[in-house]
C-alpha positions in Angstrom: 1.0 62.9 38.4 1.7 61.9 42.0 0.1 59.2 44.2 0.8 58.6 47.9 -0.2 55.3 49.4 0.2 54.0 52.9 0.2 50.2 53.0 -0.3 48.0 56.0 0.3 44.3 56.2 0.3 41.3 58.5 3.4 39.1 58.6 3.8 35.8 60.4 5.4 36.4 63.8 5.2 40.2 63.4 2.3 42.3 64.7 2.2 44.7 61.7 4.4 46.6 59.2 3.9 49.6 57.0 5.3 51.1 53.8 4.7 54.6 52.5 4.7 54.4 48.7 4.9 57.4 46.5 4.5 57.1 42.7 5.5 60.1 40.6 5.0 60.2 36.8 5.8 62.9 34.4 7.9 64.0 31.4 10.3 66.5 33.0 13.1 67.9 30.8 14.4 68.6 28.2 13.5 72.3 28.7 13.6 74.5 31.8 15.9 72.4 33.9 18.1 71.4 30.9 21.3 73.2 32.1 21.1 71.7 35.6 20.4 68.3 34.1 23.4 68.6 31.7 25.6 69.3 34.7 24.4 66.2 36.5 24.8 64.0 33.5 28.2 65.4 32.7 29.4 64.6 36.2 27.8 61.2 36.3 29.2 60.2 32.9 32.8 61.6 33.4 32.4 64.0 30.5 35.5 65.4 28.8 35.7 67.9 25.9 38.9 67.8 23.8 40.1 68.7 20.3 41.3 65.9 18.0 43.0 66.2 14.6 41.0 65.6 11.5 42.1 63.1 8.9 44.4 65.6 7.1 45.9 66.6 10.5 45.3 70.3 9.6 42.2 71.0 11.6 40.9 70.2 15.1 37.5 68.6 15.7 35.7 69.4 19.0 35.0 66.0 20.6 33.1 64.9 23.6 34.1 61.8 25.5 32.2 59.8 28.1 34.1 57.0 29.8 33.4 54.6 32.7 35.6 54.7 35.7 38.9 52.7 35.4 41.6 52.3 32.9 39.8 50.0 30.4 40.2 48.9 27.8 36.6 49.7 27.0 34.7 48.9 23.8 33.9 52.1 22.0 30.9 53.8 20.5 31.3 56.7 18.1 28.2 58.8 17.7 27.8 61.2 14.8 25.5 64.2 15.0 22.9 65.5 12.6 22.7 68.9 11.0 20.4 71.6 12.5 18.9 74.3 10.4 21.1 77.4 10.0 24.8 78.0 10.2 26.5 74.8 11.4 29.1 76.9 13.3 26.3 78.0 15.6 25.2 74.4 16.2 25.7 73.3 19.9 28.2 70.6 20.8 26.5 67.2 20.5 26.2 65.1 23.6 23.5 62.6 22.7 23.1 61.9 26.4 20.3 59.4 26.1 22.1 57.0 23.7 25.5 57.7 25.2 24.2 56.8 28.7 22.8 53.5 27.6 26.2 52.4 26.2 28.2 53.9 29.0 26.3 51.9 31.6 27.2 48.8 29.7 30.9 49.5 29.9 31.5 51.4 26.7 33.5 54.5 26.2 31.5 57.0 24.0 33.1 59.4 21.6 31.2 62.2 19.9 33.1 64.2 17.3 31.8 67.4 15.8 32.6 67.3 12.1 34.3 70.1 10.2 32.5 73.5 10.3 30.2 72.4 13.2 30.3 74.1 16.6 33.9 74.7 17.6 35.5 72.4 15.1 37.8 73.9 12.6 37.1 74.2 8.9 33.9 75.2 7.0 30.9 73.0 6.3 30.9 72.0 2.7 27.4 72.5 1.1 26.7 69.2 -0.7 24.8 70.4 -3.7 23.0 67.5 -5.4 25.7 64.9 -4.9 24.6 63.4 -1.6 26.7 60.2 -2.2 29.8 62.3 -2.2 28.6 64.4 0.8 28.4 61.3 2.9 31.8 60.1 1.9 33.3 63.5 2.5 31.8 63.7 6.0 33.0 60.1 6.7 36.6 61.4 6.7 35.9 63.0 10.1 34.5 59.7 11.4 37.7 58.1 10.3 39.6 60.8 12.2 37.7 59.8 15.4 38.5 56.1 14.8 42.2 57.0 14.3 42.1 58.9 17.6 40.5 55.9 19.4 43.1 53.6 18.0 45.8 55.6 19.8 44.1 55.6 23.2 45.2 53.1 25.9 41.6 53.1 27.4 40.1 51.9 24.2 39.5 48.3 23.0 40.8 48.9 19.5 39.1 46.0 17.9 35.5 46.5 19.3 34.0 49.7 17.9 30.4 50.6 17.0 29.5 53.6 14.9 26.2 55.3 15.3 24.7 58.2 13.3 21.7 60.4 13.6 20.2 62.1 10.5 23.1 63.7 8.5 25.4 61.7 10.8 23.5 58.5 9.8 24.2 59.2 6.1 27.9 59.8 7.0 27.9 56.6 9.2 26.6 54.4 6.3 29.1 56.1 3.9 31.9 55.3 6.4 30.7 51.7 6.7 31.3 51.2 3.0 35.0 51.5 3.7 34.7 48.3 5.9 37.1 49.4 8.6 38.5 46.3 10.3 37.9 47.5 13.8 34.3 48.4 13.4 31.8 45.6 14.3 28.4 47.2 13.8 26.6 50.3 12.4 23.4 51.9 13.8 21.5 54.3 11.6 19.0 56.7 13.3 16.9 58.2 10.5 20.0 58.7 8.3 19.9 61.1 5.4 20.0 64.7 4.3 16.8 66.7 3.5 17.5 69.2 0.8 14.0 70.4 0.4 13.8 73.9 -1.1 16.7 73.3 -3.5 16.5 72.4 -7.2 17.9 68.9 -6.4 15.9 65.8 -6.7 17.2 65.0 -3.3 15.1 62.0 -2.5 16.5 60.2 -5.6 20.0 61.4 -4.7 19.6 59.8 -1.2 18.5 56.5 -2.7 21.4 56.5 -5.1 23.8 57.3 -2.2 22.6 54.4 -0.1 22.7 52.1 -3.1 26.3 53.0 -3.6 27.2 52.4 0.0 25.5 49.1 0.1 27.5 47.6 -2.8 30.6 47.4 -0.7 29.6 47.3 2.9 30.1 44.0 4.8 29.5 45.4 8.3 26.0 44.5 9.8 23.7 47.3 10.7 20.3 48.2 12.1 18.2 51.2 10.8 15.4 53.1 12.6 12.8 55.2 10.7 9.5 56.2 12.2 6.1 56.8 10.6 5.9 60.5 11.5 9.5 61.4 10.7 9.5 65.1 9.7 12.4 64.7 7.2 12.1 61.2 5.7 8.7 59.7 5.2 8.3 55.9 5.3 8.2 55.5 1.6 11.6 57.2 1.2 13.0 55.1 4.1 11.8 52.0 2.3 13.4 53.1 -1.0 16.7 53.8 0.7 16.7 50.5 2.5 15.8 48.5 -0.6 18.5 50.3 -2.6 21.1 49.6 0.1 20.2 45.9 0.4 20.0 45.3 -3.4 23.6 43.9 -3.4 24.4 44.1 0.3 26.7 41.4 1.7 26.0 41.7 5.4 23.1 41.5 7.8 20.9 44.6 7.8 17.6 45.2 9.5 15.1 48.0 9.0 13.0 48.9 12.1 10.1 50.8 10.6 8.4 51.8 13.9 5.1 53.7 14.0 4.5 57.3 15.1 6.7 58.5 18.0 5.9 61.7 19.9 5.6 64.7 17.7 8.4 63.7 15.4 10.0 60.3 15.0 13.1 61.9 13.8 13.9 62.7 17.5 13.7 59.0 18.6 17.3 58.8 19.9 17.0 62.1 21.8 14.2 60.9 24.0 14.3 58.5 27.0 10.9 57.3 25.9 12.5 56.0 22.7 14.8 53.5 24.4 12.3 50.6 24.4 12.0 51.0 20.6 15.7 51.2 19.6 17.6 49.3 22.3 16.2 45.7 21.9 17.1 45.6 18.1 20.4 47.2 18.8 21.1 44.8 21.6 20.3 41.9 19.3 22.9 43.2 16.7 25.6 43.7 19.4 25.0 40.2 20.7 25.3 38.8 17.2 28.7 40.4 16.7 29.9 39.4 20.1 29.8 42.8 21.9 28.6 43.3 25.5 25.0 44.3 26.2 24.6 43.7 30.0 24.1 46.8 32.1 26.9 46.9 34.6 26.0 50.0 36.6 23.8 53.1 36.8 25.6 56.4 36.3 24.7 59.0 38.9 26.3 62.1 40.2 27.0 60.2 43.3 29.0 57.5 41.5 28.6 54.4 39.4 26.2 52.0 41.2 26.5 48.3 40.3 23.3 46.6 39.2 22.0 43.1 38.4 19.3 42.6 35.8 15.7 41.8 36.7 14.9 38.2 35.5 11.5 37.7 34.0 10.0 40.2 36.4 10.6 38.0 39.4 10.9 40.1 42.6 14.3 40.4 44.2 14.9 38.2 47.3 14.0 39.5 50.7 11.0 41.7 49.8 8.1 41.8 52.2 4.6 41.4 50.9 4.1 45.1 51.0 7.3 45.7 49.1 6.3 42.9 46.6 3.1 44.8 45.9 5.1 48.1 45.4 7.5 46.2 43.1 4.7 44.8 41.0 3.3 48.3 40.6 6.8 49.5 39.5 7.0 47.0 36.7 3.8 48.4 35.2 5.3 51.9 35.0 6.6 53.1 31.6 10.4 53.4 31.2 12.4 55.3 32.2 11.6 54.4 35.8 13.4 54.3 39.1 12.8 53.5 42.8 14.5 55.1 45.7 13.9 53.8 49.2 15.0 54.2 52.8 15.1 52.3 56.1 12.4 54.7 57.3 9.8 52.7 55.2 9.7 55.2 52.3 9.5 53.8 48.8 9.4 56.4 45.9 8.7 55.2 42.3 9.4 57.7 39.5 8.5 57.3 35.8 9.3 59.6 32.9 11.8 62.4 32.3 15.5 62.5 31.6 16.2 63.2 35.3 14.1 60.3 36.6 16.9 59.0 38.8 17.7 62.3 40.4 14.0 63.0 41.0 13.5 59.6 42.7 16.3 60.3 45.2 15.3 63.9 45.8 11.7 62.9 46.5 12.7 60.1 48.8 15.1 62.4 50.8 12.3 64.9 51.2 10.1 62.3 52.8 12.5 60.2 54.8 14.4 61.1 58.1 17.0 58.5 57.1 19.2 58.2 54.1 17.8 57.1 50.8 19.4 54.8 48.2 18.6 54.0 44.6 17.0 50.5 44.4 15.5 49.9 41.0 16.3 51.4 37.6 14.4 50.3 34.5 15.1 46.5 34.3 17.9 46.5 36.9 18.2 46.1 40.7 20.8 48.5 42.1 23.3 46.8 44.5 23.5 48.7 47.7 25.4 47.7 50.8 24.3 50.6 53.0 20.5 50.0 53.1 18.9 48.1 55.8 15.7 46.2 55.1 12.9 48.6 54.4 10.2 46.7 56.2 10.5 45.8 59.9 8.4 45.4 62.9 6.3 48.3 64.0 
């Protein structure tokens, strides 16, 4: 949906001023423009794809790395993928761009290993059978390989690591956490588990048993996310797994049982619309263990743009009355959201879609005879030194 508004205002000492405001909302991506968007995000996030040795040093694991500019050392997030239906060797390389970008912009390096048998990693996927507890522990060896790799990198802060897992990667993450690696400060579980429906296994009971086993030894704090309309793990099973895990658990753990999300809550971490659900509890966990949470910059294909956080919705200094009205309207938009503006009195607000930043800049440039700059992103004000005041005498 698109709205174009021309505002006029009266300012003391100035005859009049004007501001052309364009509001664009939508849910563009992840579909027709996915390849172009992946290229933009890859450039913005300094994407690298390398091979690292697995724990036994006999196989290579395909691994994606996103790092901020500079030499570090950066705190590190290791993100562990789920399992798609079909042959794991045909599964695409995981990038988890939504979750990765949230951490990257807060100064983290992000490492995403593909486990054995997945995508271009060596080895063969081991079919778990009914022993899901063992399956998680077996898969956790490849997470350990990623941690070992991180420990050898000069750009990594070796003592500040967060491990995140989605679905099958969530099961593996919680199994890895049971080892209590000294360098790992927190675990994040996005709908962790393995759905073995169609087999002869009592797989729900096997999952509960697996999480109970992991919880007995884990001392690392964690936060879990399971939604009401998860296509693989219903709320009752999520509750059983959580209660089993916490039965004798010795660390802080929180279950965020959110309501329905989109068509399938299992996809929470893959959607920009899910950020307001999972980021605040994750932020609280990171703060509790002393890890950074403040957004430092916005990653764009034109570079890393420094930002300052919006405080209690107060308008930034120097806005005219017309701009304050446009700013108030921006705060009512659903995230993700962005504003691009130019000295030619153009203000473009965009809401929705993974490419919201790029769309804001593109739309502003189509309307303005002068250069446009990114100004607002979600809860942040982008610091720009090349943008003159938007409102002037007319």
